[in-house]
N, CA, C and O atoms as a GROMACS GRO file, in nm:
protein
  396
    1UNK      N    1  15.011  20.599   5.310
    1UNK     CA    2  14.925  20.599   5.426
    1UNK      C    3  14.954  20.472   5.505
    1UNK      O    4  14.957  20.362   5.450
    2UNK      N    5  14.974  20.488   5.633
    2UNK     CA    6  15.009  20.374   5.718
    2UNK      C    7  14.882  20.302   5.761
    2UNK      O    8  14.771  20.353   5.747
    3UNK      N    9  14.902  20.186   5.813
    3UNK     CA   10  14.789  20.107   5.861
    3UNK      C   11  14.716  20.179   5.975
    3UNK      O   12  14.594  20.172   5.985
    4UNK      N   13  14.791  20.246   6.058
    4UNK     CA   14  14.732  20.319   6.170
    4UNK      C   15  14.646  20.434   6.119
    4UNK      O   16  14.537  20.458   6.171
    5UNK      N   17  14.694  20.504   6.017
    5UNK     CA   18  14.617  20.614   5.958
    5UNK      C   19  14.491  20.562   5.890
    5UNK      O   20  14.384  20.622   5.900
    6UNK      N   21  14.506  20.450   5.821
    6UNK     CA   22  14.390  20.390   5.755
    6UNK      C   23  14.284  20.348   5.859
    6UNK      O   24  14.164  20.366   5.839
    7UNK      N   25  14.331  20.294   5.969
    7UNK     CA   26  14.240  20.251   6.074
    7UNK      C   27  14.169  20.372   6.135
    7UNK      O   28  14.049  20.368   6.161
    8UNK      N   29  14.246  20.480   6.159
    8UNK     CA   30  14.186  20.603   6.212
    8UNK      C   31  14.080  20.658   6.116
    8UNK      O   32  13.972  20.698   6.158
    9UNK      N   33  14.113  20.660   5.988
    9UNK     CA   34  14.019  20.710   5.887
    9UNK      C   35  13.893  20.623   5.885
    9UNK      O   36  13.781  20.674   5.878
   10UNK      N   37  13.912  20.494   5.890
   10UNK     CA   38  13.800  20.401   5.890
   10UNK      C   39  13.713  20.420   6.014
   10UNK      O   40  13.590  20.417   6.006
   11UNK      N   41  13.776  20.441   6.130
   11UNK     CA   42  13.702  20.464   6.254
   11UNK      C   43  13.623  20.595   6.247
   11UNK      O   44  13.510  20.601   6.294
   12UNK      N   45  13.682  20.699   6.188
   12UNK     CA   46  13.612  20.828   6.173
   12UNK      C   47  13.490  20.810   6.081
   12UNK      O   48  13.382  20.862   6.110
   13UNK      N   49  13.510  20.737   5.971
   13UNK     CA   50  13.400  20.714   5.878
   13UNK      C   51  13.288  20.634   5.946
   13UNK      O   52  13.170  20.663   5.927
   14UNK      N   53  13.326  20.535   6.024
   14UNK     CA   54  13.226  20.456   6.095
   14UNK      C   55  13.155  20.540   6.199
   14UNK      O   56  13.035  20.525   6.220
   15UNK      N   57  13.229  20.630   6.265
   15UNK     CA   58  13.168  20.720   6.362
   15UNK      C   59  13.068  20.813   6.294
   15UNK      O   60  12.960  20.838   6.348
   16UNK      N   61  13.103  20.865   6.175
   16UNK     CA   62  13.013  20.952   6.100
   16UNK      C   63  12.889  20.874   6.058
   16UNK      O   64  12.777  20.926   6.063
   17UNK      N   65  12.910  20.750   6.014
   17UNK     CA   66  12.796  20.668   5.974
   17UNK      C   67  12.706  20.637   6.094
   17UNK      O   68  12.584  20.638   6.083
   18UNK      N   69  12.767  20.610   6.208
   18UNK     CA   70  12.691  20.583   6.328
   18UNK      C   71  12.607  20.705   6.366
   18UNK      O   72  12.491  20.691   6.406
   19UNK      N   73  12.665  20.824   6.354
   19UNK     CA   74  12.592  20.948   6.383
   19UNK      C   75  12.476  20.966   6.286
   19UNK      O   76  12.367  21.006   6.326
   20UNK      N   77  12.498  20.936   6.159
   20UNK     CA   78  12.392  20.947   6.059
   20UNK      C   79  12.280  20.847   6.088
   20UNK      O   80  12.162  20.881   6.074
   21UNK      N   81  12.316  20.726   6.127
   21UNK     CA   82  12.214  20.627   6.161
   21UNK      C   83  12.134  20.672   6.283
   21UNK      O   84  12.012  20.651   6.288
   22UNK      N   85  12.201  20.732   6.380
   22UNK     CA   86  12.131  20.785   6.498
   22UNK      C   87  12.033  20.894   6.456
   22UNK      O   88  11.920  20.897   6.504
   23UNK      N   89  12.077  20.983   6.368
   23UNK     CA   90  11.988  21.088   6.318
   23UNK      C   91  11.869  21.028   6.244
   23UNK      O   92  11.755  21.072   6.261
   24UNK      N   93  11.897  20.926   6.161
   24UNK     CA   94  11.787  20.860   6.088
   24UNK      C   95  11.691  20.792   6.185
   24UNK      O   96  11.569  20.797   6.165
   25UNK      N   97  11.744  20.728   6.289
   25UNK     CA   98  11.658  20.665   6.390
   25UNK      C   99  11.569  20.769   6.457
   25UNK      O  100  11.450  20.746   6.477
   26UNK      N  101  11.627  20.884   6.492
   26UNK     CA  102  11.549  20.990   6.555
   26UNK      C  103  11.439  21.041   6.462
   26UNK      O  104  11.325  21.061   6.504
   27UNK      N  105  11.474  21.061   6.335
   27UNK     CA  106  11.375  21.107   6.238
   27UNK      C  107  11.265  21.003   6.220
   27UNK      O  108  11.147  21.037   6.211
   28UNK      N  109  11.303  20.876   6.216
   28UNK     CA  110  11.205  20.769   6.201
   28UNK      C  111  11.113  20.762   6.322
   28UNK      O  112  10.993  20.740   6.307
   29UNK      N  113  11.168  20.782   6.442
   29UNK     CA  114  11.084  20.782   6.562
   29UNK      C  115  10.985  20.898   6.559
   29UNK      O  116  10.869  20.882   6.596
   30UNK      N  117  11.031  21.017   6.514
   30UNK     CA  118  10.940  21.132   6.503
   30UNK      C  119  10.830  21.102   6.402
   30UNK      O  120  10.713  21.134   6.425
   31UNK      N  121  10.868  21.041   6.291
   31UNK     CA  122  10.770  21.006   6.188
   31UNK      C  123  10.669  20.905   6.241
   31UNK      O  124  10.549  20.919   6.217
   32UNK      N  125  10.717  20.804   6.312
   32UNK     CA  126  10.627  20.704   6.369
   32UNK      C  127  10.532  20.768   6.470
   32UNK      O  128  10.413  20.736   6.474
   33UNK      N  129  10.584  20.860   6.553
   33UNK     CA  130  10.499  20.929   6.649
   33UNK      C  131  10.393  21.013   6.577
   33UNK      O  132  10.278  21.019   6.620
   34UNK      N  133  10.433  21.079   6.468
   34UNK     CA  134  10.337  21.158   6.390
   34UNK      C  135  10.228  21.070   6.330
   34UNK      O  136  10.110  21.106   6.333
   35UNK      N  137  10.267  20.956   6.277
   35UNK     CA  138  10.169  20.863   6.219
   35UNK      C  139  10.076  20.811   6.328
   35UNK      O  140   9.955  20.797   6.306
   36UNK      N  141  10.131  20.782   6.445
   36UNK     CA  142  10.048  20.735   6.557
   36UNK      C  143   9.948  20.844   6.596
   36UNK      O  144   9.831  20.814   6.621
   37UNK      N  145   9.994  20.969   6.603
   37UNK     CA  146   9.902  21.079   6.635
   37UNK      C  147   9.791  21.090   6.532
   37UNK      O  148   9.674  21.110   6.567
   38UNK      N  149   9.826  21.076   6.406
   38UNK     CA  150   9.725  21.085   6.298
   38UNK      C  151   9.625  20.970   6.312
   38UNK      O  152   9.504  20.991   6.300
   39UNK      N  153   9.674  20.850   6.337
   39UNK     CA  154   9.585  20.735   6.353
   39UNK      C  155   9.490  20.754   6.471
   39UNK      O  156   9.371  20.725   6.462
   40UNK      N  157   9.544  20.805   6.582
   40UNK     CA  158   9.460  20.827   6.699
   40UNK      C  159   9.355  20.933   6.671
   40UNK      O  160   9.240  20.920   6.714
   41UNK      N  161   9.393  21.038   6.600
   41UNK     CA  162   9.297  21.143   6.565
   41UNK      C  163   9.188  21.086   6.476
   41UNK      O  164   9.070  21.114   6.497
   42UNK      N  165   9.226  21.006   6.376
   42UNK     CA  166   9.126  20.945   6.289
   42UNK      C  167   9.034  20.853   6.367
   42UNK      O  168   8.913  20.854   6.347
   43UNK      N  169   9.093  20.774   6.455
   43UNK     CA  170   9.015  20.676   6.528
   43UNK      C  171   8.925  20.740   6.633
   43UNK      O  172   8.810  20.699   6.649
   44UNK      N  173   8.975  20.840   6.704
   44UNK     CA  174   8.903  20.895   6.818
   44UNK      C  175   8.819  21.018   6.785
   44UNK      O  176   8.724  21.048   6.856
   45UNK      N  177   8.853  21.090   6.679
   45UNK     CA  178   8.781  21.213   6.648
   45UNK      C  179   8.711  21.207   6.512
   45UNK      O  180   8.589  21.221   6.503
   46UNK      N  181   8.790  21.186   6.409
   46UNK     CA  182   8.735  21.196   6.274
   46UNK      C  183   8.630  21.088   6.247
   46UNK      O  184   8.521  21.118   6.198
   47UNK      N  185   8.662  20.964   6.278
   47UNK     CA  186   8.567  20.855   6.254
   47UNK      C  187   8.434  20.874   6.326
   47UNK      O  188   8.329  20.869   6.263
   48UNK      N  189   8.439  20.898   6.458
   48UNK     CA  190   8.312  20.921   6.528
   48UNK      C  191   8.235  21.042   6.477
   48UNK      O  192   8.112  21.040   6.469
   49UNK      N  193   8.307  21.148   6.442
   49UNK     CA  194   8.239  21.267   6.390
   49UNK      C  195   8.172  21.238   6.256
   49UNK      O  196   8.061  21.285   6.231
   50UNK      N  197   8.237  21.162   6.172
   50UNK     CA  198   8.176  21.125   6.043
   50UNK      C  199   8.051  21.040   6.068
   50UNK      O  200   7.950  21.059   6.001
   51UNK      N  201   8.059  20.948   6.164
   51UNK     CA  202   7.942  20.866   6.197
   51UNK      C  203   7.826  20.953   6.246
   51UNK      O  204   7.711  20.931   6.210
   52UNK      N  205   7.858  21.052   6.330
   52UNK     CA  206   7.752  21.141   6.381
   52UNK      C  207   7.686  21.217   6.267
   52UNK      O  208   7.563  21.229   6.262
   53UNK      N  209   7.767  21.268   6.176
   53UNK     CA  210   7.711  21.342   6.062
   53UNK      C  211   7.626  21.248   5.976
   53UNK      O  212   7.517  21.286   5.933
   54UNK      N  213   7.675  21.127   5.952
   54UNK     CA  214   7.600  21.031   5.870
   54UNK      C  215   7.468  20.995   5.937
   54UNK      O  216   7.365  20.985   5.870
   55UNK      N  217   7.471  20.976   6.069
   55UNK     CA  218   7.346  20.944   6.140
   55UNK      C  219   7.248  21.061   6.131
   55UNK      O  220   7.128  21.040   6.116
   56UNK      N  221   7.300  21.183   6.139
   56UNK     CA  222   7.214  21.300   6.124
   56UNK      C  223   7.152  21.306   5.987
   56UNK      O  224   7.034  21.342   5.973
   57UNK      N  225   7.229  21.272   5.885
   57UNK     CA  226   7.175  21.271   5.749
   57UNK      C  227   7.070  21.161   5.733
   57UNK      O  228   6.971  21.180   5.663
   58UNK      N  229   7.093  21.048   5.798
   58UNK     CA  230   6.994  20.940   5.790
   58UNK      C  231   6.864  20.984   5.855
   58UNK      O  232   6.756  20.958   5.802
   59UNK      N  233   6.874  21.052   5.971
   59UNK     CA  234   6.753  21.102   6.038
   59UNK      C  235   6.681  21.202   5.948
   59UNK      O  236   6.558  21.198   5.936
   60UNK      N  237   6.757  21.292   5.885
   60UNK     CA  238   6.696  21.390   5.796
   60UNK      C  239   6.628  21.320   5.679
   60UNK      O  240   6.520  21.360   5.636
   61UNK      N  241   6.692  21.216   5.627
   61UNK     CA  242   6.634  21.142   5.515
   61UNK      C  243   6.503  21.076   5.557
   61UNK      O  244   6.405  21.078   5.482
   62UNK      N  245   6.502  21.017   5.677
   62UNK     CA  246   6.378  20.954   5.727
   62UNK      C  247   6.268  21.058   5.745
   62UNK      O  248   6.153  21.035   5.709
   63UNK      N  249   6.304  21.173   5.801
   63UNK     CA  250   6.206  21.279   5.821
   63UNK      C  251   6.153  21.330   5.688
   63UNK      O  252   6.035  21.359   5.674
   64UNK      N  253   6.242  21.342   5.590
   64UNK     CA  254   6.199  21.385   5.457
   64UNK      C  255   6.104  21.283   5.396
   64UNK      O  256   6.002  21.320   5.337
   65UNK      N  257   6.137  21.155   5.410
   65UNK     CA  258   6.048  21.050   5.358
   65UNK      C  259   5.911  21.058   5.424
   65UNK      O  260   5.808  21.043   5.357
   66UNK      N  261   5.909  21.082   5.555
   66UNK     CA  262   5.782  21.094   5.626
   66UNK      C  263   5.704  21.216   5.577
   66UNK      O  264   5.583  21.210   5.557
   67UNK      N  265   5.775  21.327   5.559
   67UNK     CA  266   5.710  21.450   5.512
   67UNK      C  267   5.656  21.431   5.371
   67UNK      O  268   5.546  21.477   5.339
   68UNK      N  269   5.733  21.362   5.286
   68UNK     CA  270   5.687  21.338   5.150
   68UNK      C  271   5.567  21.244   5.149
   68UNK      O  272   5.476  21.259   5.067
   69UNK      N  273   5.565  21.148   5.240
   69UNK     CA  274   5.452  21.056   5.249
   69UNK      C  275   5.325  21.134   5.284
   69UNK      O  276   5.220  21.114   5.222
   70UNK      N  277   5.335  21.223   5.381
   70UNK     CA  278   5.220  21.306   5.420
   70UNK      C  279   5.179  21.394   5.303
   70UNK      O  280   5.060  21.410   5.277
   71UNK      N  281   5.275  21.450   5.232
   71UNK     CA  282   5.245  21.536   5.117
   71UNK      C  283   5.175  21.456   5.007
   71UNK      O  284   5.082  21.506   4.944
   72UNK      N  285   5.220  21.334   4.984
   72UNK     CA  286   5.155  21.248   4.883
   72UNK      C  287   5.011  21.216   4.923
   72UNK      O  288   4.921  21.217   4.839
   73UNK      N  289   4.990  21.187   5.052
   73UNK     CA  290   4.855  21.160   5.099
   73UNK      C  291   4.768  21.283   5.083
   73UNK      O  292   4.651  21.272   5.045
   74UNK      N  293   4.823  21.399   5.109
   74UNK     CA  294   4.749  21.525   5.093
   74UNK      C  295   4.709  21.544   4.947
   74UNK      O  296   4.595  21.583   4.919
   75UNK      N  297   4.801  21.518   4.856
   75UNK     CA  298   4.770  21.532   4.713
   75UNK      C  299   4.658  21.436   4.672
   75UNK      O  300   4.569  21.473   4.596
   76UNK      N  301   4.663  21.312   4.724
   76UNK     CA  302   4.559  21.215   4.691
   76UNK      C  303   4.424  21.261   4.746
   76UNK      O  304   4.322  21.245   4.679
   77UNK      N  305   4.422  21.317   4.866
   77UNK     CA  306   4.297  21.367   4.922
   77UNK      C  307   4.243  21.484   4.840
   77UNK      O  308   4.122  21.494   4.820
   78UNK      N  309   4.330  21.571   4.794
   78UNK     CA  310   4.286  21.684   4.710
   78UNK      C  311   4.225  21.632   4.581
   78UNK      O  312   4.123  21.684   4.535
   79UNK      N  313   4.286  21.529   4.522
   79UNK     CA  314   4.232  21.470   4.399
   79UNK      C  315   4.095  21.408   4.426
   79UNK      O  316   4.002  21.425   4.348
   80UNK      N  317   4.084  21.336   4.538
   80UNK     CA  318   3.955  21.275   4.572
   80UNK      C  319   3.847  21.381   4.595
   80UNK      O  320   3.734  21.366   4.548
   81UNK      N  321   3.881  21.487   4.667
   81UNK     CA  322   3.784  21.594   4.692
   81UNK      C  323   3.743  21.658   4.560
   81UNK      O  324   3.625  21.685   4.539
   82UNK      N  325   3.838  21.681   4.474
   82UNK     CA  326   3.809  21.740   4.342
   82UNK      C  327   3.714  21.650   4.263
   82UNK      O  328   3.618  21.698   4.203
   83UNK      N  329   3.742  21.520   4.263
   83UNK     CA  330   3.656  21.424   4.192
   83UNK      C  331   3.516  21.423   4.253
   83UNK      O  332   3.417  21.425   4.179
   84UNK      N  333   3.506  21.420   4.385
   84UNK     CA  334   3.376  21.420   4.451
   84UNK      C  335   3.298  21.549   4.423
   84UNK      O  336   3.177  21.546   4.404
   85UNK      N  337   3.368  21.662   4.421
   85UNK     CA  338   3.302  21.789   4.389
   85UNK      C  339   3.245  21.786   4.247
   85UNK      O  340   3.134  21.833   4.223
   86UNK      N  341   3.322  21.731   4.154
   86UNK     CA  342   3.274  21.722   4.016
   86UNK      C  343   3.153  21.630   4.005
   86UNK      O  344   3.056  21.660   3.936
   87UNK      N  345   3.158  21.515   4.075
   87UNK     CA  346   3.043  21.424   4.074
   87UNK      C  347   2.920  21.491   4.136
   87UNK      O  348   2.808  21.476   4.086
   88UNK      N  349   2.943  21.564   4.246
   88UNK     CA  350   2.832  21.634   4.311
   88UNK      C  351   2.773  21.739   4.216
   88UNK      O  352   2.651  21.754   4.209
   89UNK      N  353   2.857  21.810   4.144
   89UNK     CA  354   2.808  21.910   4.050
   89UNK      C  355   2.724  21.845   3.941
   89UNK      O  356   2.618  21.896   3.904
   90UNK      N  357   2.772  21.730   3.890
   90UNK     CA  358   2.696  21.659   3.786
   90UNK      C  359   2.560  21.613   3.839
   90UNK      O  360   2.459  21.624   3.770
   91UNK      N  361   2.559  21.562   3.961
   91UNK     CA  362   2.432  21.516   4.020
   91UNK      C  363   2.336  21.633   4.037
   91UNK      O  364   2.217  21.621   4.010
   92UNK      N  365   2.388  21.747   4.083
   92UNK     CA  366   2.304  21.865   4.098
   92UNK      C  367   2.247  21.907   3.962
   92UNK      O  368   2.130  21.943   3.951
   93UNK      N  369   2.333  21.901   3.860
   93UNK     CA  370   2.286  21.937   3.725
   93UNK      C  371   2.175  21.841   3.680
   93UNK      O  372   2.074  21.885   3.622
   94UNK      N  373   2.192  21.712   3.705
   94UNK     CA  374   2.090  21.614   3.667
   94UNK      C  375   1.960  21.641   3.744
   94UNK      O  376   1.852  21.640   3.684
   95UNK      N  377   1.970  21.665   3.874
   95UNK     CA  378   1.852  21.693   3.954
   95UNK      C  379   1.782  21.820   3.904
   95UNK      O  380   1.660  21.824   3.892
   96UNK      N  381   1.860  21.920   3.875
   96UNK     CA  382   1.801  22.046   3.824
   96UNK      C  383   1.737  22.028   3.686
   96UNK      O  384   1.640  22.096   3.653
   97UNK      N  385   1.792  21.936   3.607
   97UNK     CA  386   1.733  21.915   3.473
   97UNK      C  387   1.600  21.841   3.483
   97UNK      O  388   1.516  21.856   3.394
   98UNK      N  389   1.577  21.760   3.588
   98UNK     CA  390   1.447  21.692   3.608
   98UNK      C  391   1.344  21.786   3.665
   98UNK      O  392   1.225  21.764   3.645
   99UNK      N  393   1.383  21.887   3.733
   99UNK     CA  394   1.287  21.975   3.799
   99UNK      C  395   1.226  22.077   3.708
   99UNK      O  396   1.144  22.157   3.752
   0.00000   0.00000   0.00000
């Protein structure tokens, strides 16, 4: 193989490598664009939507706490009424026993 042939072969190999690097650069640019799209979607859509859902759950939790508070107060009032009714019954029994 002559020096000229070796040089031609080397130039062809370098040309093939250059083409492969260009293809890799193109693929890398597509990948970077895809990652950028994903980041923008996360930042502009997914994150805010998750915050909205979380805020809705917090509101529901607060409303549930308020409803449970009212329910607890209702139970306490029922207990008090029951106790007062029993005391009233005992007093009536005592009054009836004196009469």
